[in-house]
Structure formats: structure tokens, C-alpha cells
C-alpha positions as CSV (number, residue, x, y, z in Angstrom):
1,X,-79.1,-3.3,-66.4
2,X,-76.2,-5.5,-65.5
3,X,-73.6,-5.0,-62.8
4,X,-70.3,-6.8,-62.9
5,X,-67.0,-7.3,-61.0
6,X,-64.0,-9.4,-62.0
7,X,-60.4,-10.4,-61.1
8,X,-57.5,-11.8,-63.0
9,X,-54.7,-12.9,-60.6
10,X,-51.6,-14.6,-61.6
11,X,-51.6,-16.6,-58.5
12,X,-48.7,-17.6,-56.1
13,X,-47.1,-20.5,-57.8
14,X,-47.2,-19.5,-61.5
15,X,-44.7,-17.4,-63.4
16,X,-46.9,-16.6,-66.4
17,X,-50.4,-15.4,-66.5
18,X,-52.2,-17.5,-69.2
19,X,-55.6,-16.2,-68.1
20,X,-57.3,-13.4,-70.1
21,X,-60.8,-12.2,-70.2
22,X,-63.0,-9.6,-71.9
23,X,-66.1,-7.9,-70.6
24,X,-67.9,-6.1,-73.5
25,X,-65.0,-4.7,-75.5
26,X,-62.5,-4.4,-72.6
27,X,-59.7,-7.0,-72.3
28,X,-58.4,-7.6,-68.8
29,X,-54.9,-9.2,-68.6
30,X,-54.4,-8.7,-64.9
31,X,-56.1,-7.0,-61.9
32,X,-59.7,-6.0,-61.1
33,X,-62.4,-4.6,-63.3
34,X,-65.9,-3.7,-62.5
35,X,-68.8,-1.6,-63.7
36,X,-72.3,-1.6,-65.2
37,X,-73.8,-2.4,-68.6
38,X,-77.0,-1.2,-70.1
39,X,-79.0,-3.2,-72.6
40,X,-76.6,-6.1,-73.0
41,X,-73.5,-7.7,-71.7
42,X,-70.9,-10.0,-73.2
43,X,-68.2,-11.7,-71.2
44,X,-65.5,-14.1,-72.5
45,X,-62.7,-15.8,-70.4
46,X,-59.8,-17.7,-71.9
47,X,-57.1,-19.8,-70.1
48,X,-54.1,-20.5,-72.2
49,X,-53.3,-24.2,-72.0
50,X,-50.8,-24.6,-69.2
51,X,-47.5,-26.1,-69.9
52,X,-47.9,-25.3,-73.6
53,X,-45.8,-22.8,-75.5
54,X,-47.5,-19.3,-75.6
55,X,-50.8,-20.2,-74.1
56,X,-51.0,-16.6,-72.9
57,X,-50.7,-15.4,-76.5
58,X,-53.4,-17.8,-77.8
59,X,-55.8,-16.4,-75.1
60,X,-55.1,-12.8,-76.0
61,X,-55.4,-13.4,-79.8
62,X,-58.7,-15.2,-79.3
63,X,-60.1,-12.3,-77.3
64,X,-59.0,-9.7,-79.9
65,X,-60.6,-11.7,-82.7
66,X,-63.8,-12.2,-80.8
67,X,-64.3,-8.4,-80.3
68,X,-66.5,-8.3,-83.4
69,X,-69.3,-10.2,-81.6
70,X,-69.5,-7.5,-78.9
71,X,-72.6,-5.7,-79.9
72,X,-76.1,-5.2,-78.7
73,X,-77.7,-7.9,-80.9
74,X,-75.7,-10.9,-81.7
75,X,-77.0,-14.3,-83.0
76,X,-75.9,-17.7,-81.9
77,X,-74.8,-18.4,-85.4
78,X,-72.5,-15.3,-85.4
79,X,-70.8,-16.6,-82.4
80,X,-70.3,-20.0,-83.8
81,X,-68.8,-18.6,-87.0
82,X,-66.5,-16.2,-85.2
83,X,-65.2,-18.9,-82.9
84,X,-64.5,-21.1,-85.9
85,X,-62.7,-18.2,-87.6
86,X,-60.7,-17.7,-84.5
87,X,-59.7,-21.4,-84.3
88,X,-58.6,-21.2,-88.0
89,X,-56.5,-18.1,-87.2
90,X,-54.8,-19.9,-84.2
91,X,-54.2,-23.0,-86.2
92,X,-52.7,-21.0,-89.0
93,X,-50.3,-19.3,-86.6
94,X,-49.3,-22.8,-85.1
95,X,-48.4,-24.1,-88.5
96,X,-46.6,-21.0,-89.7
97,X,-44.5,-20.7,-86.6
98,X,-44.1,-24.5,-86.1
99,X,-45.9,-24.3,-82.7
100,X,-48.5,-27.0,-83.1
101,X,-47.7,-28.2,-79.6
102,X,-48.6,-24.8,-78.2
103,X,-50.8,-21.7,-78.9
104,X,-54.0,-23.3,-77.4
105,X,-56.6,-21.8,-75.0
106,X,-59.8,-22.7,-73.4
107,X,-62.9,-20.5,-74.0
108,X,-66.0,-19.8,-72.1
109,X,-68.5,-17.0,-72.7
110,X,-71.9,-15.6,-72.2
111,X,-74.1,-13.0,-73.9
112,X,-77.3,-11.6,-72.5
113,X,-79.7,-8.8,-73.4
114,X,-83.3,-8.2,-72.3
115,X,-84.7,-11.2,-74.3
116,X,-81.9,-13.6,-75.0
117,X,-79.2,-15.6,-73.0
118,X,-76.5,-17.5,-74.8
119,X,-73.5,-19.4,-73.1
120,X,-70.7,-21.4,-74.8
121,X,-67.5,-23.1,-74.1
122,X,-64.5,-25.1,-75.2
123,X,-62.3,-26.7,-72.6
124,X,-62.6,-26.7,-68.8
125,X,-63.3,-23.0,-68.0
126,X,-66.8,-22.8,-66.7
127,X,-70.0,-20.8,-66.5
128,X,-72.6,-21.0,-63.7
129,X,-75.9,-19.4,-62.9
130,X,-77.2,-18.7,-59.5
131,X,-81.0,-18.2,-59.5
132,X,-83.3,-18.0,-56.4
133,X,-81.1,-20.3,-54.4
134,X,-80.4,-22.8,-57.2
135,X,-76.8,-22.9,-58.4
136,X,-76.4,-24.5,-61.8
137,X,-73.2,-25.4,-63.8
138,X,-74.2,-24.3,-67.3
139,X,-71.2,-25.7,-69.2
140,X,-69.7,-29.2,-69.5
141,X,-66.0,-29.6,-69.4
142,X,-64.3,-30.9,-72.4
143,X,-62.0,-33.1,-70.5
144,X,-60.8,-36.7,-69.9
145,X,-62.2,-36.5,-66.3
146,X,-65.6,-35.3,-67.4
147,X,-65.8,-38.2,-69.8
148,X,-65.0,-40.6,-66.8
149,X,-67.7,-38.8,-64.7
150,X,-70.2,-39.2,-67.5
151,X,-69.4,-43.0,-67.6
152,X,-69.6,-43.2,-63.8
153,X,-66.0,-44.5,-63.6
154,X,-65.2,-41.9,-60.9
155,X,-67.1,-39.7,-58.4
156,X,-67.1,-35.9,-58.3
157,X,-65.0,-36.2,-55.0
158,X,-62.4,-38.4,-56.9
159,X,-62.4,-36.0,-59.8
160,X,-61.3,-33.1,-57.6
161,X,-58.1,-34.9,-56.7
162,X,-57.4,-36.9,-59.9
163,X,-53.9,-36.6,-61.3
164,X,-55.3,-36.2,-64.9
165,X,-58.0,-33.6,-64.0
166,X,-56.4,-30.9,-66.2
167,X,-56.2,-33.0,-69.4
168,X,-58.7,-31.3,-71.8
169,X,-59.8,-32.8,-75.2
170,X,-61.2,-29.7,-76.9
171,X,-60.1,-26.1,-77.0
172,X,-59.1,-23.3,-79.4
173,X,-56.1,-24.6,-81.4
174,X,-56.7,-28.2,-80.5
175,X,-57.6,-29.4,-84.1
176,X,-58.8,-28.1,-87.4
177,X,-62.3,-29.1,-86.3
178,X,-63.9,-26.7,-83.9
179,X,-67.3,-27.8,-82.5
180,X,-68.3,-25.2,-80.0
181,X,-70.6,-26.1,-77.2
182,X,-73.3,-23.4,-77.4
183,X,-76.8,-23.0,-75.9
184,X,-79.3,-20.3,-76.5
185,X,-82.5,-19.3,-74.7
186,X,-85.2,-16.9,-75.8
187,X,-85.9,-16.3,-72.1
188,X,-83.4,-13.8,-70.8
189,X,-81.9,-13.4,-67.4
190,X,-84.4,-12.4,-64.6
191,X,-83.7,-9.8,-61.9
192,X,-81.2,-10.9,-59.2
193,X,-79.7,-13.8,-61.5
194,X,-76.0,-14.1,-61.0
195,X,-73.7,-15.5,-63.7
196,X,-70.3,-16.7,-62.7
197,X,-67.5,-17.4,-65.0
198,X,-64.0,-18.8,-63.9
199,X,-60.8,-20.6,-64.9
200,X,-59.8,-23.9,-63.4
201,X,-57.6,-22.0,-60.9
202,X,-60.9,-21.7,-59.0
203,X,-62.7,-25.0,-59.7
204,X,-59.6,-27.2,-59.1
205,X,-59.7,-26.2,-55.4
206,X,-63.3,-25.2,-54.8
207,X,-66.3,-27.6,-55.4
208,X,-69.7,-26.5,-56.7
209,X,-71.3,-26.9,-53.3
210,X,-69.0,-24.5,-51.7
211,X,-69.4,-22.1,-54.5
212,X,-73.1,-22.3,-54.0
213,X,-72.8,-21.6,-50.2
214,X,-70.9,-18.4,-51.0
215,X,-73.7,-17.1,-53.2
216,X,-76.3,-18.3,-50.7
217,X,-75.0,-15.6,-48.3
218,X,-76.6,-13.0,-50.5
219,X,-73.8,-10.6,-50.2
220,X,-72.7,-8.1,-52.8
221,X,-71.0,-9.5,-56.0
222,X,-67.9,-7.8,-54.8
223,X,-68.0,-9.7,-51.5
224,X,-68.6,-13.0,-53.3
225,X,-65.6,-12.3,-55.6
226,X,-63.3,-11.6,-52.6
227,X,-64.4,-14.7,-50.8
228,X,-64.0,-17.0,-53.8
229,X,-60.6,-15.5,-54.6
230,X,-59.4,-15.8,-51.0
231,X,-60.6,-19.3,-50.7
232,X,-58.9,-20.4,-53.9
233,X,-55.6,-19.1,-52.5
234,X,-56.3,-20.7,-49.1
235,X,-57.1,-24.0,-50.7
236,X,-53.8,-24.0,-52.4
237,X,-54.6,-23.1,-56.1
238,X,-51.5,-23.7,-58.2
239,X,-52.7,-21.8,-61.3
240,X,-53.8,-18.5,-62.5
241,X,-57.1,-17.4,-60.9
242,X,-59.7,-15.6,-63.0
243,X,-63.3,-15.0,-62.1
244,X,-66.2,-12.8,-63.4
245,X,-69.5,-12.2,-61.6
246,X,-72.4,-10.6,-63.4
247,X,-75.7,-9.6,-61.8
248,X,-79.0,-8.8,-63.5
249,X,-80.3,-5.7,-61.7
250,X,-83.9,-4.7,-61.3
251,X,-84.9,-2.0,-63.6
């Protein structure tokens, strides 16, 4: 069994909520959503590209189109094909409506059942796993800053405050080519594993070490959610704030 809680907050300095997410087949455009799932769980988070025309619409259309992969048994290949189909749909809308500078969104998602764990992303929305005191960033940002980090041009500390930290180089609607970053394991989640998904409204202002310290407290997932959300606001997040926390329960 899986337990989850989540929050989608427009934030304090943003007039439009470009963040949307979906847990199993429920799309959340604002507010809190929590519950339990039985044999499997799927979660997908999208952050419409800020400063671009109709990023919120791109995020919502992406989630609607990905509903078809919400089922008990889904293969890695099905996710790849459905994301490609979704990118084609968004690109078609861009061209038909002359909005090729807009209608773009990031994407991060996970799927887990008793035997399989899959995670995937495009852009800079992230997935993490907390397991027995070890906090691991599962996804790699598709961004100019990540490329600079990989080449050791800047440090992690410099990246947090870099003026170009929000420039991404891959997302839904970015180009006709859509190469999804996706990873699959035949070893499923184990009891007490925690999966954390979030938009950059969180990670722009909270580093990985601080996130780990919150999960190290071993509080409930609801308590962790409240602390991360509050700290994002306290640290001056200028974006929408979305986060999903999933815990694999003992059965």
C-alpha cells in the first residue's frame, strides 16, 4: 500500500498557477490532496514554462493526455510512447495557434507497483527518493545550469543563485524531438521508502541537504509537506510551489 499527500500553491508573487499534477487519475490544479493507493501508484507533475504564453494550459493538456498510462500494469515503453504522443499534440497546437514561443511544460513522474519502480522527467521538475537515511535525487535537470555543473564550471552553491538557473533545454513542446529521460527497476520500492516530487518553486530556494534534514526527522509525510512548503515561502520562493510525497507502507 502507498500513502500520499500533496499541495499545489500559486505562491505569493505569481499571478498564474502554471503548476499542475496528477496522482493516479486525479488532476490537482490547486490546493491539497491526500489519500492511499493499493497495488500501484502513479504521480505526474508538470510546471508550465514560466514567462511563456499558456504554460498552464500546456501542463493541463499534458496531464489529460497521460491519463491513459494510469493503470495497474504499465510498461516503460508505454510511458515513452505516450509522452512522445503528448509532445506531438502540444507541438500541433503550437503550430495551429501560432504559439510556438509558448505552450511548454516540464514533466516529472513516477510509477510503482509491488515489483517495478519507474521514474522519468523532462525539464527541471525533480524526483527524489529517501531510503533508510539516504536521500537521492533520481532525476537530472534538463537545464543550462545542470550542463555547467556536469562540466564543473560552477558549484552547487553557485547554481542555487545563478541568474540563468531557470533556463531549461528540454521539455514538452520544446521541439519535435522528445527524448524522455526514463529509468526502470525490477526491484520495487521497499517499506518506508519515501518518494518526493516537486517543481522548482521548491528547489530554487531549498537545497538537497536541507530537504534531507527534513525527512531525517522521521515525521509523518504530512508534517514533512508542511515544513517544506513553509520553508519555501520563508526562503522567498517567487514561483508556484508544488510538491508530492509518497510513502510505501508496510503490508
